[in-house]
KEKE-3310 file (N, C-alpha, C; in steps of 0.2 Angstrom, whole numbers, plus 5000, padded with zeros to 4 digits):
npx = (5026:5024:5023:5013:5003:5006:5003:4989:4985:4988:4978:4967:4962:4959:4968:4985:5000:5015:5026:5023:5021:5030:5038:5031:5034:5048:5047:5043:5051:5065:5078:5090:5104:5113:5125:5130:5136:5139:5140:5146:5139:5145:5158:5156:5155:5163:5167:5157:5148:5137:5127:5118:5106:5106:5100:5088:5083:5081:5073:5061:5057:5054:5045:5033:5040:5045:5034:5023:5012:4992:4990:4978:4974:4967:4958:4952:4941:4937:4924:4921:4908:4905:4910:4901:4894:4904:4907:4902:4893:4898:4910:4912:4910:4918:4933:4929:4923:4930:4923:4906:4896:4889:4876:4867:4855:4857:4866:4863:4856:4862:4860:4853:4865:4873:4879:4879:4887:4891:4902:4907:4923:4926:4918:4910:4908:4898:4902:4903:4908:4923:4927:4916:4919:4928:4925:4917:4927:4934:4924:4924:4938:4938:4926:4933:4944:4937:4934:4942:4949:4938:4940:4953:4952:4942:4950:4961:4955:4951:4963:4965:4957:4958:4972:4971:4972:4971:4974:4977:4966:4957:4963:4963:4947:4944:4948:4941:4930:4933:4936:4923:4914:4920:4925:4920:4905:4891:4883:4894:4896:4887:4867:4865:4865:4860:4867:4878:4875:4865:4874:4885:4878:4876:4889:4890:4882:4885:4899:4896:4897:4888:4886:4897:4900:4892:4894:4909:4903:4896:4905:4911:4905:4903:4915:4915:4909:4916:4928:4921:4919:4930:4935:4926:4930:4942:4939:4934:4943:4948:4942:4940:4954:4954:4945:4953:4964:4959:4952:4962:4968:4959:4961:4975:4972:4961:4970:4980:4974:4968:4979:4982:4972:4975:4987:4981:4972:4984:4990:4980:4978:4990:4991:4979:4982:4990:4986:4977:4988:4992:4979:4979:4993:5003:5015:5033:5034:5023:5016:5028:5023:5009:5010:5019:5008:4996:4994:5005:5001:4990:4996:5004:4995:4989:4999:5002:4991:4992:5005:4999:4990:4995:5006:4994)
npy = (5071:5064:5074:5082:5071:5069:5083:5082:5074:5076:5090:5085:5075:5074:5075:5075:5066:5068:5069:5067:5081:5086:5077:5085:5099:5096:5093:5104:5115:5111:5110:5113:5110:5114:5111:5117:5119:5129:5126:5132:5131:5136:5133:5121:5121:5121:5110:5103:5092:5091:5085:5087:5077:5072:5086:5084:5074:5076:5087:5081:5073:5079:5090:5097:5106:5116:5122:5135:5147:5146:5161:5176:5189:5204:5215:5233:5247:5257:5268:5283:5289:5302:5307:5304:5313:5317:5309:5291:5281:5276:5278:5265:5255:5257:5254:5243:5235:5241:5250:5260:5254:5246:5248:5259:5255:5241:5242:5234:5239:5240:5247:5261:5272:5265:5254:5239:5229:5215:5210:5199:5197:5203:5216:5230:5241:5253:5261:5270:5265:5257:5245:5237:5238:5230:5220:5213:5215:5201:5192:5192:5188:5176:5168:5168:5160:5148:5146:5141:5131:5122:5120:5114:5101:5098:5096:5088:5076:5072:5072:5058:5046:5047:5043:5031:5029:5022:5024:5039:5043:5039:5046:5057:5058:5058:5069:5080:5077:5079:5094:5098:5097:5104:5114:5123:5132:5136:5148:5156:5169:5179:5177:5186:5200:5211:5215:5208:5196:5200:5203:5192:5180:5186:5188:5173:5172:5175:5170:5157:5146:5137:5129:5123:5118:5106:5100:5097:5086:5078:5072:5067:5058:5049:5044:5039:5026:5019:5016:5011:4999:4995:4989:4978:4971:4967:4959:4950:4945:4940:4931:4921:4915:4910:4901:4891:4890:4882:4869:4865:4861:4854:4842:4838:4831:4824:4814:4811:4799:4793:4786:4779:4772:4763:4759:4751:4742:4731:4730:4723:4714:4707:4703:4697:4682:4681:4674:4666:4656:4653:4646:4636:4631:4628:4626:4632:4629:4627:4642:4647:4646:4647:4661:4663:4658:4669:4677:4687:4693:4699:4710:4717:4721:4730:4739:4745:4751:4759:4768:4774:4782:4794:4797:4803)
npz = (5149:5163:5172:5170:5172:5189:5192:5191:5195:5208:5212:5206:5219:5235:5248:5250:5252:5262:5255:5241:5240:5243:5230:5221:5219:5220:5205:5200:5201:5197:5185:5170:5164:5150:5134:5121:5104:5089:5074:5059:5040:5030:5031:5024:5010:5001:5000:4993:4983:4969:4959:4944:4943:4956:4962:4953:4958:4972:4973:4967:4976:4987:4985:4989:5000:4991:4986:4983:4995:4989:4983:4983:4969:4970:4963:4964:4967:4977:4983:4992:4999:5003:4991:4979:4974:4963:4958:4945:4941:4928:4930:4938:4929:4918:4923:4926:4914:4904:4895:4896:4899:4909:4916:4929:4934:4935:4947:4964:4977:4995:5006:5012:5008:5001:4990:4977:4965:4954:4941:4929:4932:4942:4957:4962:4974:4984:4996:5014:5025:5031:5039:5032:5019:5019:5023:5013:5005:5007:5005:4988:4990:4997:4988:4978:4977:4982:4970:4962:4970:4969:4954:4951:4959:4950:4937:4944:4946:4933:4927:4937:4933:4919:4917:4925:4939:4952:4966:4968:4964:4977:4987:4981:4982:4997:5000:4994:4999:5014:5012:5006:5016:5030:5024:5010:5013:5010:5013:5018:5028:5040:5042:5050:5045:5034:5020:5019:5018:5005:4998:4996:4990:4977:4973:4975:4966:4953:4951:4948:4957:4965:4955:4951:4961:4962:4950:4954:4966:4955:4949:4959:4964:4953:4955:4967:4962:4952:4962:4970:4960:4957:4970:4971:4961:4965:4977:4971:4963:4974:4980:4970:4969:4981:4982:4972:4979:4990:4983:4976:4988:4993:4982:4985:4996:4993:4985:4996:5003:4996:4991:5004:5007:4997:5002:5014:5010:5003:5014:5019:5013:5014:5030:5029:5024:5029:5040:5034:5033:5046:5050:5043:5042:5032:5024:5020:5005:5002:5002:4995:4983:4982:4984:4972:4962:4965:4974:4971:4956:4961:4969:4960:4953:4959:4963:4950:4948:4957:4954:4940:4945:4953:4943:4937)
capx = (5016:5024:5024:5006:5003:5006:4999:4980:4983:4987:4974:4960:4965:4957:4974:4992:5007:5022:5031:5020:5019:5038:5040:5028:5040:5054:5047:5041:5060:5069:5082:5092:5111:5115:5129:5128:5141:5136:5143:5143:5137:5150:5168:5159:5151:5168:5167:5151:5148:5131:5126:5112:5104:5106:5097:5083:5082:5079:5066:5054:5055:5052:5042:5032:5043:5045:5026:5020:5006:4989:4989:4971:4975:4959:4956:4945:4940:4936:4925:4918:4901:4908:4914:4896:4890:4907:4909:4899:4893:4901:4916:4914:4910:4924:4935:4927:4921:4933:4919:4904:4888:4885:4870:4866:4850:4861:4869:4860:4855:4861:4859:4852:4868:4878:4876:4884:4889:4896:4899:4914:4925:4928:4913:4910:4905:4901:4903:4907:4910:4929:4926:4911:4921:4935:4922:4915:4934:4936:4918:4925:4943:4933:4923:4939:4945:4934:4931:4953:4951:4935:4943:4959:4951:4941:4958:4965:4952:4950:4969:4967:4951:4961:4976:4967:4975:4965:4975:4975:4957:4956:4968:4956:4939:4945:4949:4935:4924:4935:4934:4914:4913:4923:4928:4914:4899:4882:4881:4899:4894:4883:4865:4860:4868:4855:4870:4881:4871:4863:4881:4887:4872:4875:4896:4892:4877:4892:4904:4892:4900:4883:4887:4904:4902:4887:4899:4912:4898:4895:4911:4914:4899:4908:4923:4915:4906:4924:4930:4915:4919:4937:4935:4922:4933:4949:4936:4931:4949:4952:4937:4944:4960:4954:4942:4957:4966:4953:4953:4970:4971:4954:4964:4980:4971:4960:4977:4983:4968:4966:4986:4984:4967:4977:4993:4976:4972:4989:4991:4974:4978:4993:4987:4974:4985:4995:4979:4976:4993:4992:4975:4979:4999:5006:5021:5035:5036:5016:5019:5029:5018:5004:5014:5021:5003:4988:4996:5012:4998:4987:5000:5007:4991:4987:5004:5002:4983:4992:5008:4996:4988:5002:5008:4992)
capy = (5068:5063:5081:5085:5066:5072:5089:5082:5067:5081:5093:5079:5072:5077:5074:5073:5065:5074:5066:5069:5089:5086:5078:5091:5107:5096:5096:5112:5117:5109:5116:5109:5113:5112:5117:5118:5122:5130:5124:5136:5126:5138:5130:5114:5122:5119:5102:5099:5094:5090:5085:5087:5073:5074:5089:5084:5068:5080:5092:5076:5070:5085:5095:5100:5111:5123:5126:5143:5147:5150:5170:5181:5195:5205:5225:5235:5253:5261:5276:5287:5291:5311:5306:5302:5319:5318:5301:5291:5273:5276:5278:5257:5253:5258:5249:5234:5232:5245:5254:5264:5248:5245:5255:5263:5247:5235:5242:5234:5245:5236:5251:5269:5275:5258:5251:5234:5227:5209:5208:5195:5193:5208:5218:5235:5243:5260:5263:5274:5261:5254:5241:5235:5236:5225:5211:5215:5209:5195:5188:5191:5185:5168:5166:5167:5154:5142:5142:5140:5124:5117:5119:5110:5096:5091:5092:5083:5068:5070:5067:5054:5043:5046:5037:5023:5030:5020:5025:5045:5043:5039:5050:5064:5056:5058:5076:5084:5074:5085:5100:5100:5092:5105:5121:5125:5135:5140:5154:5158:5178:5180:5177:5191:5203:5207:5217:5204:5191:5201:5203:5185:5178:5191:5185:5167:5169:5177:5167:5152:5143:5132:5124:5122:5113:5102:5098:5093:5083:5074:5070:5062:5051:5046:5041:5033:5021:5018:5016:5001:4995:4991:4986:4971:4968:4964:4955:4945:4937:4936:4926:4917:4915:4908:4895:4887:4887:4877:4864:4862:4854:4846:4836:4832:4828:4814:4809:4807:4797:4787:4782:4779:4766:4759:4752:4748:4735:4729:4726:4718:4706:4701:4700:4689:4678:4677:4671:4660:4654:4648:4641:4628:4628:4629:4624:4636:4629:4631:4649:4653:4643:4652:4669:4664:4658:4673:4684:4692:4696:4707:4715:4721:4727:4738:4743:4748:4756:4767:4770:4778:4788:4794:4801:4808)
capz = (5153:5170:5177:5171:5176:5193:5194:5188:5202:5215:5209:5208:5225:5241:5249:5249:5258:5262:5249:5237:5239:5240:5223:5215:5222:5213:5197:5197:5202:5193:5179:5166:5162:5141:5130:5113:5099:5084:5066:5053:5037:5025:5030:5022:5004:4996:4998:4994:4975:4971:4954:4943:4945:4965:4962:4951:4963:4980:4969:4965:4982:4991:4982:4994:5002:4985:4985:4986:4997:4985:4985:4978:4969:4970:4960:4968:4967:4984:4982:4996:4998:5001:4982:4975:4967:4960:4954:4942:4938:4923:4933:4939:4925:4914:4928:4926:4908:4899:4896:4902:4897:4915:4919:4937:4937:4938:4954:4969:4987:4999:5011:5011:5006:5000:4984:4974:4958:4954:4934:4927:4938:4947:4959:4962:4979:4983:5004:5017:5029:5029:5040:5031:5015:5018:5024:5006:4999:5010:5004:4985:4990:4999:4979:4969:4982:4980:4962:4963:4973:4966:4948:4955:4960:4945:4934:4948:4946:4925:4926:4939:4931:4913:4919:4929:4944:4958:4972:4968:4968:4984:4990:4981:4985:5004:5002:4992:5006:5019:5007:5007:5023:5032:5021:5007:5013:5005:5018:5023:5030:5046:5040:5051:5042:5027:5016:5016:5013:5000:4990:4995:4985:4971:4971:4973:4959:4948:4952:4946:4961:4966:4951:4951:4967:4959:4946:4960:4971:4950:4949:4966:4964:4947:4957:4973:4958:4952:4966:4974:4954:4958:4975:4971:4954:4971:4980:4967:4963:4979:4981:4963:4972:4990:4978:4969:4984:4994:4978:4976:4993:4991:4979:4987:5001:4992:4984:4999:5006:4989:4993:5011:5006:4994:5005:5017:5008:5002:5025:5024:5009:5018:5035:5030:5021:5033:5044:5032:5034:5053:5051:5041:5044:5026:5024:5017:4999:4999:5003:4990:4977:4981:4980:4965:4958:4964:4978:4967:4952:4965:4971:4954:4950:4964:4963:4946:4946:4961:4950:4936:4948:4955:4938:4935)
cpx = (5016:5020:5017:5000:4999:5002:4993:4981:4985:4979:4968:4960:4964:4963:4979:4996:5012:5027:5030:5020:5029:5042:5037:5034:5046:5053:5045:5047:5066:5071:5085:5096:5110:5118:5129:5133:5136:5138:5142:5144:5143:5155:5165:5157:5155:5171:5162:5151:5142:5127:5117:5106:5101:5100:5089:5078:5079:5074:5059:5054:5053:5050:5037:5033:5048:5037:5026:5015:5001:4987:4982:4975:4969:4961:4948:4946:4934:4932:4919:4912:4901:4908:4906:4893:4895:4908:4901:4898:4897:4910:4918:4914:4914:4931:4934:4923:4926:4927:4913:4895:4885:4881:4867:4860:4854:4865:4863:4860:4856:4858:4854:4858:4874:4875:4883:4884:4892:4897:4905:4919:4928:4919:4915:4907:4906:4899:4905:4909:4917:4929:4922:4914:4925:4931:4920:4921:4935:4930:4920:4932:4940:4931:4929:4943:4942:4932:4940:4952:4946:4938:4949:4956:4946:4946:4961:4963:4951:4956:4970:4964:4955:4967:4975:4973:4971:4968:4978:4968:4956:4957:4961:4949:4938:4947:4947:4929:4926:4933:4926:4912:4914:4927:4926:4908:4895:4883:4889:4899:4889:4874:4862:4862:4865:4860:4875:4881:4870:4869:4885:4885:4873:4883:4892:4885:4882:4895:4903:4894:4894:4884:4894:4904:4897:4891:4902:4907:4897:4901:4915:4910:4903:4912:4923:4910:4910:4929:4927:4918:4928:4938:4932:4924:4939:4945:4936:4937:4951:4947:4940:4949:4959:4952:4949:4963:4963:4953:4959:4974:4965:4958:4969:4977:4966:4966:4979:4978:4970:4975:4985:4978:4972:4983:4987:4975:4977:4991:4986:4974:4983:4992:4984:4977:4991:4992:4980:4981:4993:4987:4977:4986:5001:5012:5026:5037:5029:5014:5020:5025:5013:5005:5014:5014:4998:4991:4999:5006:4993:4992:5004:5000:4990:4994:5004:4997:4988:4999:5004:4991:4991:5002:5003:4990)
cpy = (5069:5068:5081:5081:5069:5077:5087:5076:5072:5086:5089:5076:5078:5077:5074:5070:5069:5073:5069:5078:5087:5085:5081:5097:5104:5094:5099:5115:5116:5111:5110:5114:5110:5116:5114:5123:5125:5130:5128:5132:5128:5135:5122:5117:5120:5116:5097:5098:5091:5090:5086:5085:5072:5078:5090:5078:5070:5083:5086:5074:5073:5089:5101:5105:5117:5122:5130:5142:5148:5158:5174:5188:5199:5214:5226:5244:5256:5269:5280:5291:5299:5313:5305:5306:5319:5313:5299:5285:5272:5273:5269:5255:5251:5253:5242:5232:5235:5251:5257:5259:5246:5250:5253:5258:5244:5234:5238:5236:5241:5241:5256:5273:5272:5255:5246:5232:5222:5209:5207:5196:5201:5212:5225:5239:5253:5262:5268:5271:5258:5249:5235:5233:5231:5218:5210:5211:5203:5192:5187:5186:5176:5166:5165:5159:5146:5139:5141:5131:5119:5116:5111:5103:5093:5092:5086:5075:5066:5068:5060:5046:5039:5040:5031:5023:5029:5024:5034:5047:5044:5043:5057:5064:5058:5067:5082:5081:5080:5093:5103:5100:5102:5114:5125:5123:5139:5146:5154:5165:5175:5180:5183:5198:5203:5212:5213:5200:5192:5202:5196:5181:5181:5187:5178:5165:5169:5173:5159:5146:5137:5126:5121:5117:5108:5097:5095:5086:5075:5071:5065:5057:5047:5041:5036:5025:5018:5014:5007:4998:4992:4989:4977:4968:4964:4960:4949:4939:4934:4929:4918:4911:4909:4900:4890:4885:4880:4874:4861:4858:4852:4840:4834:4831:4820:4811:4807:4801:4792:4783:4777:4770:4760:4756:4751:4742:4732:4727:4723:4711:4703:4699:4694:4684:4674:4672:4664:4652:4649:4646:4634:4624:4627:4629:4630:4637:4631:4638:4651:4650:4647:4659:4669:4663:4664:4677:4689:4697:4701:4713:4720:4726:4733:4744:4748:4753:4762:4771:4778:4782:4792:4800:4806:4815)
cpz = (5159:5175:5175:5174:5184:5196:5194:5194:5209:5216:5211:5216:5229:5247:5247:5254:5257:5257:5243:5235:5235:5233:5219:5216:5217:5206:5195:5197:5199:5188:5175:5163:5156:5138:5125:5109:5092:5076:5060:5047:5031:5024:5026:5015:5001:4996:4995:4984:4973:4963:4951:4945:4951:4966:4960:4956:4969:4976:4970:4971:4988:4988:4985:4997:4998:4985:4989:4987:4990:4989:4980:4977:4968:4968:4962:4967:4973:4983:4989:4997:4999:4993:4977:4970:4963:4954:4951:4941:4934:4923:4933:4933:4919:4917:4926:4920:4901:4895:4897:4899:4902:4917:4925:4939:4938:4943:4959:4976:4990:5006:5010:5008:5004:4995:4978:4968:4959:4944:4931:4931:4942:4950:4961:4968:4983:4992:5010:5025:5027:5032:5035:5022:5014:5020:5017:5003:5003:5008:4993:4985:4990:4991:4976:4974:4983:4974:4960:4966:4970:4959:4948:4957:4956:4939:4939:4945:4940:4925:4929:4937:4922:4913:4924:4935:4950:4964:4974:4967:4972:4987:4987:4983:4993:5005:5000:4998:5011:5017:5009:5012:5029:5028:5016:5013:5010:5007:5021:5029:5036:5042:5042:5048:5033:5022:5016:5015:5006:4992:4991:4989:4978:4969:4967:4967:4952:4944:4949:4949:4962:4959:4948:4955:4965:4955:4950:4962:4963:4949:4954:4970:4959:4951:4965:4968:4957:4956:4969:4966:4956:4965:4975:4967:4960:4973:4977:4967:4970:4982:4977:4968:4977:4986:4976:4973:4985:4988:4975:4983:4997:4987:4981:4993:5000:4987:4989:5003:5002:4991:5001:5011:5006:4999:5012:5016:5005:5009:5024:5023:5014:5023:5034:5025:5026:5040:5040:5034:5041:5054:5050:5038:5038:5027:5018:5008:4997:4997:4997:4983:4975:4980:4973:4961:4959:4967:4974:4961:4955:4966:4968:4953:4955:4964:4958:4946:4951:4957:4946:4937:4948:4948:4935:4938)
residu = (MET:THR:ARG:ARG:GLN:LEU:SER:GLN:ALA:LEU:VAL:ALA:THR:GLU:PHE:ASN:LEU:PRO:TYR:GLN:GLU:THR:LEU:GLN:GLN:ASP:LEU:GLN:ASN:GLN:THR:ARG:ASN:ILE:ARG:PHE:ALA:THR:VAL:SER:ALA:LYS:GLN:PHE:GLU:ALA:ASP:VAL:ASP:VAL:SER:GLU:GLU:GLU:ILE:LYS:THR:TYR:TYR:GLN:THR:ASN:GLN:VAL:ARG:PHE:GLU:ASN:LYS:GLU:LYS:VAL:LYS:VAL:ASN:PHE:ILE:ARG:LEU:ASN:VAL:ASP:ASP:ILE:ALA:LYS:GLN:SER:PHE:ALA:THR:ILE:SER:GLN:TYR:ILE:ARG:GLY:SER:ALA:THR:LEU:GLU:ALA:LYS:GLN:PHE:ILE:GLU:THR:THR:ASN:ASN:ARG:CYS:PHE:VAL:ALA:ASP:ARG:ASP:ALA:ILE:GLY:TYR:VAL:SER:ASN:SER:GLN:SER:GLN:PHE:GLU:ARG:VAL:MET:LEU:CYS:LEU:ALA:LEU:ALA:VAL:ALA:TYR:ARG:SER:VAL:ILE:HIS:ASP:PHE:MET:ASN:LYS:VAL:THR:GLN:ALA:THR:ASN:SER:GLU:ASN:ILE:ASP:GLN:LEU:LEU:VAL:LEU:TYR:ARG:GLN:ILE:LEU:SER:PHE:ASN:ALA:GLY:ASN:TYR:PHE:ARG:TYR:PRO:VAL:ASP:LEU:ASN:SER:HIS:GLU:LEU:ARG:ILE:ILE:TRP:ASP:THR:ILE:HIS:LYS:ASN:TRP:CYS:LEU:GLN:GLU:LEU:ASN:GLN:GLU:LEU:THR:ASN:GLN:LEU:THR:ALA:VAL:ALA:GLU:LEU:LEU:ARG:ALA:GLU:GLN:ASP:ARG:LYS:ASP:ALA:GLU:THR:LYS:GLU:ASP:LEU:ALA:LYS:LEU:GLU:SER:ALA:ASN:ALA:GLU:GLN:GLN:ALA:LYS:ARG:GLU:ASN:SER:PHE:ASN:ARG:LYS:ALA:THR:ILE:ALA:GLY:VAL:PHE:LEU:GLY:VAL:LEU:SER:VAL:LEU:ALA:LEU:VAL:GLU:LEU:THR:PRO:GLN:HIS:PHE:THR:SER:ALA:TYR:THR:ASN:TRP:LEU:GLN:PRO:ILE:VAL:ASN:THR:VAL:VAL:THR:THR:SER:GLN:ALA:GLU:THR:LYS:LYS)
# end
């Protein structure tokens, strides 16, 4: 990064100082000397003892490393236009249906010397162009891949919904949005190519890709509603917890204020008594008699009330 930043700074500026040119040259011509040793793993194999439980745990943790990439197997027949006279549509019908029930009128003429048919899980394409034939095979492979991915998403959404796995549903929701936005196209072919557009429309209809994608979209809408309901539930729980916490804090504050008021009342009464004593200059005997006769019952009443409220 430092080298790139320096290079960009030197290129962008209109002048260079001598030390900058020297620094740039040093960076470009610098070398590194390294040393390494190769250690064979075979010499340690005899000392390794892996249990079945460890193997199972490692596999469960690293399942992605054991996955095979998706593959598409395509069966096809290629007929050269020079052999049309010797071939018949019955040959293609026999290959696709296992019988000669596929009629010639079901073949779509894409150009003057090419025709095409899509039936069940196969297609028949008669052409004398190798490159165009390869494009048609790519269309077929893409349709099979679309259908496989959509079916896989629908099954995963169903399983996650039935198991109430909200986290998995959220992951699938994002994956499906990404698939529809960046990978699934109604027309993945050049619309200016008349033949490929006709062939793709036929394959798309025969494989029911529009209906399948619409079903997936409907599932996605339902998942969105489910995720929204789950979020609303969590928000309601959070709001309720905050309300309870605020209520508890308010109750504690009220108790502290009541306790303070009671203490302030007692202190006020005591100060009032002292003021009266100072005014009338009562003797200790008078104070003892007054405390015994009326002040002590007041204090006892306040203390008793405070203890009762504290217990509550």
